C-alpha positions, 0 to 999 in steps of 0.5 A, a space after each residue: 844916594 845909596 847910604 849902605 846899611 851894613 851889618 857890623 858882624 858880616 864878613 865883608 863889613 869893613 869893605 861894604 862900610 868903607 865903600 859907602 863912606 867913599 861913595 856918599 860920605 856916610 855909612 850906617 851900621 846895625 848889630 854894632 857893639 854900642 849899648 842901646 840901653 845906655 844910649 837911651 838912659 843918657 838921652 833921658 838923664 841929659 834931657 832932664 839935666 837940660 831942663 834944670 838951671 844947673 846947666 849954667 854952672 858949667 858955662 863953656 870955656 872959650 879956651 878949652 871949649 868944654 862945658 855947656 853951650 846955651 842957645 844964645 851962643 850956639 853955633 852958626 853954621 859956616 855960611 849961615 846967618 842964623 844960629 842953630 836951634 839947639 843947646 849942647 854940652 861938650 865932654 872931653 876925657 879931661 873936661 867937666 861933667 855933672 857928677 850925677 851924669 859922669 859915669 854913664 857919659 864916660 862909659 859911653 865915651 870909652 866904648 864909642 871911642 874904641 869903636 871909632 878907632 876900629 872903624 878908622 882902621 877899616 878906613 885905613 885898610 881900604 884906602 887905595 895905596 896912591 891916596 894913603 901915600 899922602 897921609 903924613 902918618 897912618 890914620 890910626 897913628 893920628 889919633 894915638 893918645 889924642 885928648 881932642 876927641 869930643 862927645 857932644 850931648 845935643 838938645 834940640 828943644 821943642 819948637 815954639 813957633 817964635 823961631 826966626 824964619 829960616 832957622 833950623 835945628 842944625 843948618 847945613 854943615 860938614 863936620 870938622 873931624 876925622 869920623 863922627 859916630 852917631 847913634 840914631 837920635 831920639 827923634 828923626 830929622 837928619 838929612 844928607 845932601 846928595 851929589 845933585 844937591 837934593 836932601 835925603 833922609 838918613 836911615 835912623 831907626 832906633 839902634 842904628 849907628 850913623 857914621 860920617 866923614 869929617 873935613 879933616 879926613 877929606 883933607 887928609 885923603 885929598 877928597 877920596 873920602 868926602 865930607 858930605 853936607 848934612 842938616 837937622 830939619 825942623 819937625 812939623 805938626 805934633 812932632 814939633 812939640 818934642 825935644 830931640 837928643 843926640 850923642 855924636 862923638 867926633 874923632 879928632 887927631 892930636 893938634 900937631 898931626 899934619 893933614 895936608 900942605 895947608 893944615 895941621 889938625 890944630 890949625 884947621 880946628 881953630 879956623 873952623 871954630 872961629 868960623 862957627 863963632 865960638 872962638 875968637 
């Protein structure tokens, strides 16, 4: 699998990037506009927050899906039998955020959401006409005024050796949304499955930005842009004692957007949240 590393500032960046998305479901950007110092500060500040009991004051809402998700109610990937080894916090434009962390989180959300919109524009530009003809509206229109785009602050705690046999930090899964934007995490571990079923490490040097296709874009593009299975594997040796923090932004359409004959964005999201065990 050849996940392309594309210079965001290159003249042919949009073409190279979307080719990688079509061929592998993933693309990696360098020299992008996301502030690396802000990312590092968020990693540090949220790692400290996850170490405090204050996180329980923001216990997640089943109805709204915002707030803190503990390891006890964390996701079980579709088709998996064991919960992922992680805890996380969901941030929406309208949702709850601890006051001392809010400014940085909202600044990061705004800048990353703006970049995600631009990258979706690249995808739209390079979608073949016969595929684009099936979009219910332009991709850029699907996210106009969306309040569903989600920033997730993820904490994978140090491993204790008491984990259930076979449990992973994140079991193999596809994302639900259109595009996922992910700055390289504080520790490695992200892998993507190639077309032959092998697991391949995703380039994750600090400063890289990893982007992958979600199931909603696969659905809307009739598979032209594939939602590739990926996972976060458990570290070995000394690395197992380190936390891992990551900051995916999940770009979502408005709920009423029609993805295909089978699904609106809202019906698709509800179905997947029930499969993940975080919604009834």
